[in-house]
C-alpha positions as CSV (number, residue, x, y, z in Angstrom):
1,M,14.8,0.6,10.6
2,S,12.1,1.0,8.0
3,I,9.8,2.4,10.7
4,A,12.4,4.9,11.8
5,G,13.0,5.8,8.2
6,G,9.3,6.4,7.8
7,A,9.2,8.8,10.8
8,I,12.2,10.7,9.5
9,G,10.6,10.9,6.0
10,L,7.3,12.3,7.4
11,I,9.1,15.1,9.2
12,G,11.8,15.6,6.5
13,G,9.2,15.7,3.8
14,G,7.1,18.2,5.7
15,L,10.2,20.4,6.2
16,L,11.2,20.3,2.6
17,T,7.8,21.0,1.3
18,T,7.2,23.9,3.7
19,Y,10.6,25.6,3.5
20,A,11.8,24.6,0.0
21,S,9.6,23.0,-2.5
22,W,7.6,19.7,-2.9
23,R,10.0,18.9,-5.7
24,W,12.8,18.4,-3.1
25,V,10.8,15.4,-1.7
26,L,11.7,13.7,-5.0
27,F,15.2,15.1,-5.5
28,V,16.4,14.3,-2.0
29,N,16.2,10.6,-2.9
30,V,19.0,11.0,-5.5
31,P,21.9,11.7,-2.9
32,I,20.4,9.1,-0.6
33,G,20.3,6.5,-3.3
34,A,23.9,7.4,-4.4
35,A,25.1,7.0,-0.8
36,V,23.5,3.6,-0.4
37,A,24.9,2.4,-3.8
38,L,28.4,3.5,-2.7
39,A,28.1,1.9,0.7
40,A,26.5,-1.4,-0.4
41,P,29.8,-3.1,-1.6
42,R,31.4,-2.3,1.7
43,V,28.6,-3.5,4.0
44,L,26.8,-6.3,2.1
45,A,28.4,-9.7,1.7
46,E,28.5,-11.0,-1.9
47,S,26.0,-13.8,-2.7
48,P,27.4,-17.1,-4.1
49,R,27.5,-17.2,-7.9
50,R,25.4,-19.8,-9.7
51,R,25.3,-21.0,-13.2
52,G,22.4,-19.8,-15.3
53,R,21.0,-17.2,-17.6
54,F,19.2,-14.0,-17.1
55,D,15.5,-14.3,-18.0
56,L,15.4,-11.3,-20.3
57,P,12.0,-12.1,-21.9
58,G,10.4,-12.5,-18.5
59,A,12.0,-9.3,-17.2
60,I,10.7,-7.3,-20.3
61,T,7.2,-8.7,-20.2
62,G,6.9,-8.6,-16.4
63,T,8.2,-5.1,-16.0
64,G,6.2,-3.8,-19.0
65,G,3.0,-5.4,-17.8
66,V,3.2,-4.0,-14.3
67,T,4.2,-0.6,-15.6
68,A,1.2,-0.6,-18.1
69,L,-1.1,-1.7,-15.3
70,V,-0.1,1.0,-12.8
71,Y,-0.2,3.7,-15.5
72,G,-3.6,2.6,-16.6
73,L,-4.9,2.5,-13.1
74,I,-3.6,5.9,-12.0
75,S,-4.9,7.4,-15.2
76,A,-8.3,5.9,-14.8
77,A,-9.2,7.2,-11.4
78,T,-11.9,9.8,-11.2
79,T,-10.4,13.3,-10.9
80,P,-11.5,15.9,-8.2
81,D,-13.9,17.5,-10.7
82,G,-15.9,14.2,-10.7
83,V,-15.0,13.2,-14.3
84,S,-14.3,9.5,-14.7
85,H,-11.5,8.4,-17.0
86,W,-12.1,4.7,-17.1
87,G,-13.3,4.9,-20.7
88,D,-10.4,7.0,-22.0
89,A,-8.5,5.6,-24.9
90,K,-5.1,5.7,-23.1
91,V,-6.5,3.9,-20.1
92,L,-8.1,1.1,-22.2
93,A,-4.9,0.8,-24.2
94,S,-2.7,0.6,-21.1
95,L,-4.9,-2.0,-19.4
96,A,-5.1,-4.0,-22.5
97,A,-1.4,-3.9,-22.9
98,A,-1.0,-5.0,-19.3
99,V,-3.2,-8.0,-19.8
100,V,-1.3,-9.1,-22.9
101,L,2.2,-8.5,-21.4
102,L,1.3,-10.2,-18.1
103,A,-0.2,-13.2,-19.9
104,A,3.0,-13.5,-21.9
105,F,5.0,-13.2,-18.7
106,A,3.0,-16.1,-17.2
107,V,3.6,-18.3,-20.2
108,I,7.3,-17.5,-20.3
109,E,7.7,-18.2,-16.6
110,T,6.1,-21.6,-16.8
111,R,8.4,-22.7,-19.7
112,S,11.7,-21.0,-18.8
113,R,14.4,-23.1,-17.2
114,Y,15.8,-19.9,-15.5
115,A,12.5,-18.3,-14.6
116,L,12.6,-14.8,-13.1
117,L,9.6,-15.9,-11.0
118,P,9.8,-19.6,-10.2
119,V,6.2,-20.9,-10.4
120,P,6.7,-23.4,-7.5
121,L,6.9,-20.5,-5.2
122,L,3.2,-19.7,-5.8
123,R,2.0,-23.3,-5.2
124,D,2.2,-22.9,-1.5
125,R,-1.3,-21.7,-0.3
126,N,0.1,-20.0,2.7
127,R,2.6,-17.9,0.6
128,T,-0.1,-17.1,-2.0
129,G,-2.5,-16.1,0.7
130,A,0.1,-13.9,2.4
131,L,0.9,-12.1,-0.9
132,L,-2.8,-11.4,-1.6
133,S,-3.4,-10.2,1.9
134,Y,-0.2,-8.0,1.7
135,A,-1.6,-6.4,-1.5
136,G,-4.8,-5.6,0.4
137,V,-2.8,-4.0,3.2
138,G,-1.1,-1.8,0.5
139,I,-4.5,-0.8,-0.7
140,F,-5.9,0.5,2.6
141,V,-2.6,1.9,4.0
142,F,-1.7,3.9,0.9
143,S,-5.3,5.1,0.5
144,M,-5.4,6.2,4.2
145,F,-2.3,8.3,3.7
146,F,-3.5,9.9,0.5
147,F,-7.0,10.8,1.5
148,L,-6.2,11.8,5.1
149,T,-3.3,14.1,3.9
150,V,-5.5,15.8,1.4
151,F,-8.3,16.2,3.9
152,M,-6.1,17.7,6.7
153,Q,-4.5,20.2,4.4
154,A,-7.6,21.2,2.4
155,A,-10.3,21.1,5.0
156,W,-8.4,21.8,8.2
157,G,-5.7,24.0,6.7
158,Y,-2.7,22.0,7.9
159,S,0.7,22.8,6.6
160,A,2.8,20.0,5.1
161,L,5.0,19.9,8.2
162,K,2.0,19.8,10.6
163,T,0.6,17.0,8.5
164,G,3.8,15.0,8.7
165,V,3.9,15.4,12.5
166,A,0.2,14.3,12.7
167,Y,1.3,10.9,11.4
168,L,3.8,10.3,14.2
169,P,1.4,8.5,16.5
170,F,0.6,6.2,13.6
171,T,4.3,5.5,13.3
172,A,4.6,5.0,17.1
173,A,1.8,2.5,17.1
174,L,3.4,0.7,14.1
175,F,6.7,0.5,16.0
176,T,5.1,-0.7,19.2
177,G,3.1,-3.3,17.4
178,A,6.1,-4.6,15.4
179,G,8.2,-4.7,18.5
180,G,5.8,-6.8,20.6
181,R,4.8,-9.3,17.9
182,R,7.6,-11.9,18.4
183,P,6.7,-13.0,21.9
184,A,3.0,-13.0,21.0
185,R,3.6,-15.0,17.9
186,A,5.5,-17.7,19.9
187,K,2.6,-18.0,22.3
188,I,-0.5,-17.8,20.1
189,G,0.8,-18.4,16.6
190,A,0.8,-16.4,13.4
191,R,-2.8,-16.9,12.3
192,P,-4.5,-15.3,15.4
193,M,-2.1,-12.3,14.9
194,L,-3.1,-12.0,11.3
195,L,-6.8,-12.1,12.2
196,A,-6.3,-9.5,15.0
197,G,-4.3,-7.3,12.6
198,S,-7.0,-7.3,10.0
199,A,-9.8,-6.7,12.5
200,L,-7.9,-3.8,14.1
201,S,-7.3,-2.2,10.7
202,A,-10.9,-2.6,9.6
203,G,-12.1,-1.1,12.9
204,G,-9.7,1.8,12.7
205,L,-10.7,2.6,9.1
206,Y,-14.4,2.4,10.0
207,W,-13.7,4.8,12.9
208,L,-11.9,7.1,10.5
209,S,-14.9,7.0,8.1
210,R,-16.9,9.0,10.7
211,I,-14.7,12.0,10.1
212,S,-16.2,15.4,9.4
213,E,-14.9,18.9,8.6
214,H,-16.0,20.1,12.1
215,D,-13.9,17.5,13.9
216,T,-10.5,18.0,15.4
217,Y,-7.3,15.9,15.1
218,A,-7.7,14.6,18.7
219,S,-11.3,13.5,18.2
220,A,-11.2,12.1,14.7
221,V,-7.7,11.2,13.6
222,L,-5.5,10.4,16.6
223,G,-7.4,7.3,17.8
224,P,-8.2,5.7,14.4
225,T,-4.6,6.1,13.0
226,M,-3.1,4.5,16.1
227,V,-5.5,1.6,15.9
228,I,-4.7,1.2,12.2
229,G,-1.0,1.4,12.9
230,A,-1.2,-1.4,15.5
231,G,-3.2,-3.6,13.1
232,A,-0.9,-2.9,10.2
233,A,2.2,-3.7,12.3
234,L,0.7,-7.2,13.0
235,L,0.0,-7.7,9.4
236,F,3.2,-6.4,7.9
237,V,5.6,-8.4,10.0
238,T,3.6,-11.7,10.2
239,L,2.6,-11.7,6.5
240,S,6.3,-11.3,5.7
241,L,7.2,-14.2,7.8
242,V,4.5,-16.4,6.3
243,A,5.5,-15.4,2.7
244,L,9.2,-16.1,3.3
245,N,8.7,-19.3,5.4
246,R,10.5,-22.3,3.9
247,V,11.8,-20.4,0.9
248,A,15.1,-21.7,-0.4
249,E,18.0,-19.2,-0.1
250,A,18.3,-19.1,-3.9
251,D,14.6,-17.9,-4.1
252,S,14.5,-15.6,-1.1
253,G,15.2,-12.5,-3.2
254,V,12.3,-13.1,-5.6
255,A,10.0,-14.1,-2.7
256,S,10.8,-10.8,-1.0
257,S,10.3,-8.8,-4.2
258,L,6.8,-10.3,-4.6
259,L,5.9,-8.8,-1.2
260,N,7.1,-5.3,-2.3
261,T,5.5,-5.6,-5.8
262,G,2.2,-6.7,-4.3
263,Q,2.2,-3.8,-1.8
264,Q,3.0,-1.2,-4.5
265,L,0.4,-2.7,-6.9
266,G,-2.1,-2.7,-4.1
267,G,-1.4,1.0,-3.5
268,A,-2.0,1.8,-7.2
269,I,-5.2,-0.3,-7.3
270,G,-6.4,1.3,-4.1
271,L,-5.9,4.9,-5.3
272,A,-7.6,4.1,-8.6
273,L,-10.6,2.4,-7.1
274,L,-11.1,4.3,-3.9
275,G,-10.2,7.5,-5.7
276,T,-13.0,6.9,-8.0
277,V,-15.4,6.3,-5.1
278,A,-14.2,9.4,-3.2
279,W,-14.1,12.0,-5.9
280,T,-17.4,10.8,-7.4
281,V,-19.1,11.4,-4.0
282,V,-17.2,14.7,-3.6
283,A,-18.5,16.0,-6.9
284,H,-22.1,14.8,-6.3
285,S,-22.1,16.3,-2.8
286,S,-20.7,19.6,-4.1
287,H,-23.3,19.9,-6.8
288,A,-26.2,18.9,-4.5
289,Q,-25.2,21.4,-1.9
290,A,-24.7,24.2,-4.4
291,A,-28.1,23.6,-5.9
292,A,-29.8,23.5,-2.5
293,A,-28.1,26.8,-1.5
294,A,-29.2,28.4,-4.8
295,R,-32.8,27.3,-4.3
296,A,-32.7,28.9,-0.8
297,G,-31.5,32.2,-2.3
298,H,-27.9,31.8,-1.1
299,P,-25.8,31.1,-4.3
300,A,-22.3,30.0,-3.6
301,H,-19.8,32.3,-5.2
302,P,-16.4,30.9,-6.2
303,G,-13.8,31.7,-3.5
304,G,-16.5,32.8,-1.0
305,P,-17.0,31.3,2.5
306,L,-20.1,29.4,1.4
307,A,-18.3,27.7,-1.5
308,A,-15.5,26.8,0.9
309,A,-17.9,25.3,3.4
310,I,-19.6,23.3,0.7
311,Y,-16.3,21.9,-0.6
312,N,-15.1,21.0,2.9
313,H,-18.3,19.1,3.6
314,A,-18.1,17.4,0.3
315,L,-14.5,16.4,1.0
316,A,-15.5,14.9,4.3
317,T,-18.4,13.0,2.8
318,G,-16.4,11.6,-0.1
319,F,-13.3,10.7,1.8
320,A,-15.5,9.1,4.6
321,R,-16.9,6.9,1.9
322,A,-13.4,6.0,0.7
323,F,-12.3,5.1,4.3
324,L,-15.4,2.9,4.6
325,A,-14.4,1.1,1.3
326,A,-10.9,0.7,2.7
327,A,-12.4,-0.9,5.8
328,G,-14.1,-3.3,3.5
329,I,-10.7,-4.1,1.9
330,A,-9.3,-4.7,5.4
331,L,-12.2,-7.2,6.1
332,L,-11.3,-8.9,2.8
333,T,-7.8,-9.5,4.1
334,L,-9.3,-11.0,7.2
335,I,-11.3,-13.4,5.1
336,I,-8.1,-14.3,3.1
337,N,-6.2,-14.8,6.4
338,L,-8.9,-17.0,7.8
339,A,-9.8,-19.1,4.7
340,V,-6.4,-19.4,2.9
341,I,-3.6,-19.2,5.4
342,R,-3.1,-22.4,7.4
343,V,0.3,-21.9,8.9
344,R,0.9,-23.5,12.2
345,R,2.6,-22.0,15.3
346,A,5.5,-24.5,15.0
347,D,6.1,-23.4,11.4
348,L,7.2,-19.9,12.4
349,A,8.3,-20.5,16.0
350,A,11.9,-20.3,15.0
351,A,11.6,-18.3,11.9
352,E,15.1,-17.3,10.7
353,P,16.6,-16.3,7.4
354,P,16.2,-19.2,5.0
355,A,18.9,-21.9,5.0
356,P,20.7,-22.8,1.8
357,A,18.7,-25.1,-0.3
358,A,18.1,-26.0,-3.9
359,P,16.3,-23.2,-6.0
360,A,12.8,-23.7,-7.2
361,H,13.8,-23.9,-10.8
362,P,15.7,-26.9,-12.2
363,A,19.4,-27.0,-11.9
364,P,21.3,-26.4,-15.1
365,P,22.5,-29.5,-17.0
366,P,26.1,-30.5,-16.5
C-alpha cells in the first residue's frame, strides 16, 4: 500500500505543481489526514488498556531534541551559492540544544518506570543494527530524490509532472523487490538479502554518480534508479522485520516508531551533509569555469547561453559527487549489516505480528 501511495503521490504531486501550485502539495494532505482520522475509529480495533502514566518529560525532551537537531541540520547545509552555514549562531544554538535535550531524554528514559522509549529494546544488537542501517537507507534514498529532482528540472528542463513520471520505474522496482522477498528470505535468510540490498543500492548510486548534463534519461537515470529501487526494497522490508522481531505487543508501537524516526532523521542528516558536499562543488565548479571562460575572452553574461551551460555542468559535477557520497553511505549500511546483524534464517522464517507479551518496562505495582 505504501508503494502504491508513493506512485500516486509522484503523479499527483506533479499534476498539482504543474497545473495548480506547489503549495497544493502541502495542502492536499489536510483533507487526506482528516479522512484518515475519521475512518480510523471505524476500521481499527481498539488496543487493550493498560495501567500506567504518560511519560511527559520524555515526550517533551525527545520531541524537542529531535526538532532542534533537524532544524539545525537543515539550516546548516551549504546553500546553492556555495555559502556554508555550519558556523551560524542559530545552527550552533540548535545543535547545542539538541545535544542537551537528547541527553536529558536518555537520562529520563533510563530512570522512568513508564518510559516512552524502553531501554531494553535497544539492547538487542540485531534491532540496533537494523535501526542504524535503516537510518542510512533514509540518507541515500532521500538524497537521491532531492538531487535527482533538482537536476532533471534545472539541467534537463523537466516539468514537475514529467519528473514524477520519471520515478515510476523506481517505484516499479521497489514494488517488484518487495513482492519477491518473502520466498527468497525463507530460502536464503535475512542477512544475505540485507547484504544484497546494500550492494545493489551502492552500485546503483555509483552508476548514478556518472551522470552529466549531456546524458539522457534512458542512459543515465532509468537503469540506476531501478537498481537502487530493487536494493532499497530488500532493505526496507527485511530491516523492518529484523527491527520488529521478538518485540512484545506492548512495545511494537515504539519499535515501529523508531524505524520511522530513524528514516526521517537520516533524510535530514543526508540532505545537510550531502547538500554541503554538492553545493560546495557546484559553487567551485561554476567559479572555475567562469574564470576560465573570462581568460579565454568569452565572459559569461548572466542569463546567457554560456552561463547556463556553465551552471548545468556545475550541477552535474556537484550532484555526481553527492551521489558518490551516497554510495559510500550505502556501503556503510552493508558494513553494519555484515558486522552487527546476526539474525538467523529461523528467526524470521515465520515472522508474524508480535504475540502478546510483557512490555519491556516494569509492570506497575499492585
